[in-house]
C-alpha positions in Angstrom: 6.4 42.3 -11.1 3.1 40.3 -10.4 0.7 43.1 -10.6 0.4 43.5 -14.2 -0.1 39.7 -14.5 -2.9 39.8 -12.0 -4.8 42.7 -13.7 -4.6 40.9 -17.1 -6.0 37.9 -15.7 -8.6 39.4 -13.6 -9.7 41.4 -16.6 -9.7 38.7 -19.1 -11.1 35.9 -16.8 -13.7 38.2 -15.2 -15.0 39.8 -18.1 -15.3 36.4 -20.0 -17.4 34.9 -17.4 -19.7 38.0 -17.2 -20.1 37.7 -21.0 -21.1 34.1 -20.9 -23.4 34.2 -17.7 -26.6 34.7 -20.0 -25.7 31.2 -21.5 -25.7 29.7 -18.1 -28.9 31.0 -17.0 -30.8 30.3 -20.2 -30.3 28.2 -23.2 -26.6 27.1 -22.9 -24.6 26.7 -26.2 -28.3 26.5 -27.8 -29.2 30.0 -27.0 -29.5 32.6 -29.9 -27.0 34.5 -27.8 -24.4 32.0 -28.2 -22.6 33.5 -31.2 -22.7 37.2 -30.2 -21.6 36.5 -26.5 -18.9 34.1 -27.8 -17.8 37.0 -30.1 -17.8 39.3 -27.3 -15.6 37.0 -24.9 -12.9 37.1 -27.7 -12.3 40.8 -26.8 -11.6 40.5 -23.2 -8.0 39.4 -23.4 -7.5 42.8 -25.1 -9.2 44.6 -22.4 -6.7 42.8 -20.2 -3.7 44.2 -22.1 -5.3 47.7 -22.1 -5.6 47.5 -18.4 -1.8 46.6 -17.9 -0.9 49.5 -20.4 -3.0 51.9 -18.2 -0.7 50.9 -15.4 2.6 50.9 -17.2 2.4 54.6 -18.3 4.0 53.5 -21.7 3.7 55.6 -24.6 1.2 53.6 -26.9 3.5 53.5 -29.9 6.1 51.9 -27.9 3.4 49.6 -26.2 2.2 48.4 -29.6 5.7 47.2 -30.7 6.1 45.5 -27.4 2.9 43.5 -27.7 3.3 42.7 -31.3 1.0 45.1 -33.1 3.6 46.0 -35.6 5.2 43.7 -38.2 8.4 43.2 -36.2 12.0 44.2 -37.1 12.0 41.8 -40.0 8.7 42.8 -42.0 9.5 40.2 -44.8 9.7 37.4 -42.6 6.5 38.4 -40.6 4.6 38.7 -44.1 6.0 35.2 -45.1 4.7 33.9 -41.8 1.3 35.4 -42.4 0.9 33.7 -45.7 2.4 30.3 -44.2 -0.3 30.5 -41.4 -3.1 31.5 -43.9 -2.2 28.3 -46.3 -0.8 26.0 -43.7 -3.6 26.0 -41.2 -6.3 24.5 -43.6 -3.5 22.1 -44.6 -2.8 21.0 -41.0 -6.4 20.8 -40.5 -7.5 18.5 -43.4 -4.1 16.4 -42.9 -5.3 15.7 -39.2 -8.9 14.6 -40.7 -7.1 12.6 -43.4 -4.8 10.7 -40.8 -7.7 10.2 -38.4 -9.4 8.3 -41.2 -6.4 6.4 -42.3 -6.0 4.9 -38.8 -9.7 4.3 -38.5 -10.9 7.0 -36.0 -13.3 8.7 -38.4 -15.4 7.5 -41.1 -15.5 10.0 -44.2 -18.1 10.1 -46.7 -16.6 12.0 -49.7 -18.9 10.6 -52.4 -22.1 11.2 -50.5 -21.2 14.0 -48.1 -23.9 12.8 -45.9 -23.2 14.6 -42.8 -22.5 17.8 -44.9 -26.2 17.5 -46.3 -27.4 16.7 -42.8 -26.0 20.0 -41.5 -27.5 22.0 -44.3 -31.2 20.3 -43.4 -30.6 21.0 -39.8 -30.1 24.7 -40.6 -33.4 24.7 -42.6 -31.6 24.6 -46.0 -32.6 22.0 -48.7 -29.3 20.3 -50.0 -28.9 20.6 -53.7 -28.5 17.7 -55.7 -24.8 18.1 -56.4 -23.3 18.7 -52.7 -19.8 18.3 -53.9 -19.8 21.8 -55.5 -21.2 23.4 -52.6 -19.0 21.6 -50.1 -15.9 22.7 -52.2 -17.0 26.3 -52.3 -17.7 26.2 -48.6 -14.2 24.8 -47.9 -12.6 27.3 -50.2 -14.5 30.3 -48.7 -13.4 29.2 -45.1 -9.7 28.6 -46.1 -9.5 31.9 -48.2 -11.8 34.5 -46.8 -12.0 32.9 -43.1 -8.6 34.4 -42.0 -10.2 37.9 -43.1 -13.7 37.5 -41.7 -12.4 36.3 -38.4 -9.3 38.6 -38.0 -10.9 41.3 -35.6 -12.2 38.8 -33.0 -9.0 36.6 -33.4 -7.0 39.8 -32.7 -9.2 40.3 -29.7 -7.9 37.1 -28.3 -4.2 37.1 -29.7 -3.1 40.6 -28.5 -3.8 39.0 -25.0 -2.4 35.7 -25.1 0.4 35.9 -27.6 0.9 39.5 -27.9 1.4 40.1 -24.2 1.1 36.9 -21.9 3.3 34.5 -23.9 6.4 36.7 -24.2 6.1 37.5 -20.6 6.0 33.6 -19.6 8.7 32.7 -21.8 10.9 35.4 -20.6 10.6 33.9 -17.0 10.0 30.2 -17.6 11.8 29.5 -20.8 10.4 28.9 -24.3 8.8 25.5 -24.1 7.6 25.9 -20.7 6.3 29.4 -21.3 4.3 28.6 -24.3 3.0 25.6 -22.7 1.7 27.7 -19.7 0.3 30.5 -22.0 -1.5 27.9 -23.8 -2.8 26.3 -20.7 -4.0 29.6 -19.6 -5.6 30.2 -22.8 -7.5 26.8 -22.5 -8.7 27.6 -19.1 -10.0 30.8 -20.2 -12.4 29.0 -22.6 -14.2 27.5 -19.4 -17.3 29.5 -19.5 -18.1 27.9 -22.6 -16.1 24.3 -22.4 -17.8 23.5 -19.3 -21.0 23.6 -21.1 -19.5 21.1 -23.6 -18.4 23.5 -26.3 -16.1 21.7 -28.9 -16.6 18.4 -27.2 -20.3 17.9 -26.6 -19.9 14.1 -25.9 -17.8 14.8 -22.9 -20.2 17.4 -21.3 -18.2 19.4 -18.7 -15.1 17.4 -19.2 -14.7 19.3 -22.3 -13.2 22.1 -20.5 -10.0 19.6 -19.4 -9.8 18.3 -23.0 -9.7 21.7 -24.5 -6.9 22.8 -22.4 -4.8 20.0 -23.9 -5.5 21.2 -27.3 -4.7 24.8 -26.5 -1.4 24.0 -25.0 -0.1 22.5 -28.1 -1.9 25.0 -30.5 -0.4 27.7 -28.0 3.3 26.5 -28.8 2.6 26.8 -32.5 0.9 30.3 -32.1 3.5 31.3 -29.7 6.4 30.2 -32.0 4.8 32.5 -34.7 4.8 35.3 -32.4 8.4 35.0 -31.1 9.7 33.9 -34.5 8.5 37.3 -36.1 8.4 39.7 -33.1 4.6 40.1 -34.3 1.0 39.0 -33.2 -0.2 39.1 -36.8 0.8 35.7 -37.9 -0.9 34.0 -34.8 -3.8 36.2 -35.7 -4.2 34.7 -39.1 -3.6 31.1 -37.9 -6.3 31.7 -35.1 -8.8 33.0 -37.4 -8.1 30.3 -39.9 -8.5 27.6 -37.4 -11.9 28.9 -36.2 -13.0 29.0 -40.0 -11.9 25.6 -41.1 -12.0 23.2 -37.9 -15.6 22.8 -37.8 -16.0 22.6 -41.8 -13.6 19.8 -42.1 -15.5 17.5 -39.8 -18.6 18.0 -42.0 -16.8 15.7 -44.6 -17.7 12.7 -42.0 -20.5 10.1 -42.5 -23.7 10.8 -41.0 -24.1 7.3 -40.2 -21.2 7.2 -37.8 -20.4 11.1 -37.0 -17.0 11.9 -36.1 -16.0 11.7 -32.6 -14.4 15.2 -32.1 -12.5 13.9 -29.1 -10.5 11.6 -31.3 -10.5 13.0 -35.0 -9.7 16.1 -36.5 -7.4 18.9 -35.7 -9.0 19.5 -32.1 -9.0 15.7 -31.5 -6.3 13.4 -30.0 -5.0 12.8 -33.6 -4.6 16.4 -34.0 -2.8 16.8 -30.8 0.0 14.3 -32.2 0.2 16.2 -35.5 0.5 19.5 -33.7 3.1 17.9 -31.2 5.3 16.8 -33.9 5.0 20.0 -36.0 5.9 22.0 -32.7 9.0 19.7 -32.2 10.1 20.3 -35.4 9.8 23.9 -35.5 11.5 24.4 -31.9 14.4 22.1 -32.9 15.2 23.4 -36.3 13.9 27.1 -36.0 14.3 27.9 -32.5 13.3 31.1 -31.1 14.4 33.4 -28.1 12.5 34.9 -25.1 11.6 38.5 -25.7 11.8 40.7 -22.8 8.3 41.9 -21.4 7.4 45.5 -21.4 8.6 47.1 -18.1 7.3 50.0 -16.4 9.5 53.0 -17.3 11.8 53.9 -14.2 10.8 57.3 -12.4 12.8 60.1 -13.6 15.5 61.3 -11.1 14.9 64.5 -9.3 17.1 67.5 -10.8 20.2 67.9 -8.6 20.3 70.8 -6.5 23.1 73.4 -7.6 25.9 73.6 -5.2 26.7 76.9 -3.6 29.3 79.0 -5.0 32.6 79.1 -3.0 
């Protein structure tokens, strides 16, 4: 049935554009409203899920189970995947940066931390003499506390993309195609910001296309977590962690030759390669099965009329 999908997409996309319009009419990504409006956008996919739920007439407890708000049937596996996402995303992020440096796509300044210091000065903070301690503390905070601090807005997205949309597309298109499609929709949804150059400022409006590529691969990984556990929470933690550490990792670059975010790091081309290899391994050796989407309950049959006595 296409009506729930239409309702979900209209609400998620329409409200995201409505939230971002003030940026288009004043200030762009440099507007002081960027952070609050960006956070507000992250809740629009959940509004889409609530819109579909209003159509379905499904009891909310059952709806929550079908859309992954519970821990799934195997709670131990879900908790293990939450921890794996919590620890694994920072490892994946810094691994992508290290490989980028190893192949010459980025120049790191681990001794002087010049780009990290430049970032502090740009925010009006005088860098301390010993930048290394501050950098380590910031990385640890991003890796350890980031998933907690970002969990609520990440849930705002993930309940829509992985909680409701991904299982539905997988059920009708197969695991790999369905996850790629859900990731493409996720990437396209970012257009109100990526058309302004978000994440890839060198590309301008072409950043929208580049980010769709990243989201397709990241969407396969997050979707695999969702289908593997029957829960949205591992994907929430992974998404929250990614938002916390991706930008911090690039601050290890050299201010004299700043990282090209199109090529280096987890969101760059090298990160795409790392994500593609990881997703191939997971889907090959730890396959997942489609989950049937929530259906509207069938109407109850009218009570049969009693037969006349004979």
